[in-house]
C-alpha positions in Angstrom: 155.0 232.5 64.8 152.3 235.0 64.0 151.2 237.5 66.7 147.9 235.7 66.9 149.5 232.3 67.3 151.9 233.5 69.9 149.1 235.1 72.0 147.1 231.9 71.7 150.2 229.9 72.9 150.7 232.2 75.9 147.0 232.0 76.8 146.8 228.2 76.5 149.9 227.7 78.7 148.6 230.2 81.3 145.1 228.6 81.3 146.6 225.2 82.2 148.5 226.9 85.0 145.5 228.8 86.2 142.7 226.2 85.8 144.6 222.9 85.7 143.3 222.3 82.2 141.5 224.0 79.4 137.9 223.4 80.5 135.0 223.7 78.1 134.1 227.1 79.6 137.7 228.4 79.2 137.9 227.0 75.6 134.6 228.6 74.6 135.5 232.0 76.1 139.0 232.0 74.5 137.5 231.0 71.1 135.2 234.0 71.2 137.9 236.4 72.4 140.4 235.2 69.8 137.7 235.5 67.1 137.2 239.2 68.1 140.9 239.9 68.5 141.5 238.6 65.0 138.5 240.6 63.7 139.9 243.8 65.1 143.6 242.9 64.6 144.5 243.4 68.3 147.0 240.6 69.0 150.0 242.9 68.7 148.3 245.5 70.9 147.7 242.9 73.6 151.2 241.5 73.3 152.6 245.0 73.8 150.8 245.2 77.1 152.2 241.8 78.0 155.7 243.1 77.3 155.1 246.1 79.6 153.8 243.8 82.3 156.9 241.5 82.0 159.1 244.6 82.2 157.3 245.7 85.3 157.8 242.3 86.8 161.5 242.4 86.1 161.8 245.8 87.8 159.9 244.6 90.8 162.2 241.5 91.1 165.3 243.7 90.8 164.0 246.0 93.5 163.2 243.1 95.8 159.5 243.9 95.6 158.5 240.6 94.1 159.5 237.0 94.4 161.0 235.6 91.1 159.7 232.1 92.0 156.2 233.3 91.6 154.6 233.1 88.1 153.3 236.2 86.4 149.8 234.9 87.0 150.4 234.5 90.7 151.9 237.9 91.2 151.2 240.4 88.3 153.2 243.6 88.8 150.4 245.8 87.6 146.6 245.8 87.9 144.3 246.3 85.0 141.0 248.1 85.8 137.9 249.1 84.0 136.3 247.1 81.3 139.6 245.4 80.4 139.2 243.1 83.3 136.4 241.3 81.5 139.0 239.9 79.0 140.0 236.3 79.9 143.1 236.8 77.7 144.1 239.8 79.8 143.7 237.7 82.9 145.9 235.0 81.4 148.7 237.3 80.2 149.0 239.1 83.5 147.0 242.3 82.5 144.4 241.7 85.2 144.2 239.9 88.6 140.5 239.4 88.2 139.1 236.1 86.7 136.3 237.2 84.4 134.9 233.7 84.4 134.6 233.5 88.1 132.7 236.8 88.2 130.8 236.2 85.0 132.0 239.5 83.4 130.6 240.3 80.0 133.1 240.6 77.1 130.8 242.9 75.1 131.7 246.0 77.0 135.4 245.6 76.2 135.3 243.9 72.8 131.9 244.6 71.1 131.0 242.0 68.6 129.4 244.4 66.2 131.9 247.3 65.6 134.8 249.0 67.3 136.1 252.4 66.0 139.2 252.6 68.3 141.5 250.3 70.1 140.2 249.3 73.5 140.9 251.4 76.5 143.2 249.5 78.9 144.2 251.1 82.2 147.2 249.5 83.8 148.3 250.6 87.2 151.7 249.9 88.8 152.6 250.3 92.5 154.2 253.6 93.3 157.3 251.8 94.6 158.3 250.9 91.0 157.3 254.2 89.6 160.2 255.9 91.4 162.7 254.0 89.3 
């Protein structure tokens, strides 16, 4: 499976868990985000963050700070902040706890449609309790 295909699979599965189905609004936003991610070749970059988030979750579970019965979407170990929270894909892979559709956050600030010279800036914070490990 390509990185793009794997990221799309993760997002579609998470969208169904989050929204109950892939609504037209979710489908439209994901299509636009995937178009830009392919344009800028960012699937691997986002999957790397997803792996860091999964690792953080494993550590929190091992330390008794999180319940393993909760999904990543229900209890993400870290919190994205800044313009990255406007990314629906980030919300679906556990990068952010903020639903950009609910708050009508613009994608343009994080993934501009015209040009991007550097990889996007993603700030990811973890609770201090897992930082001691």
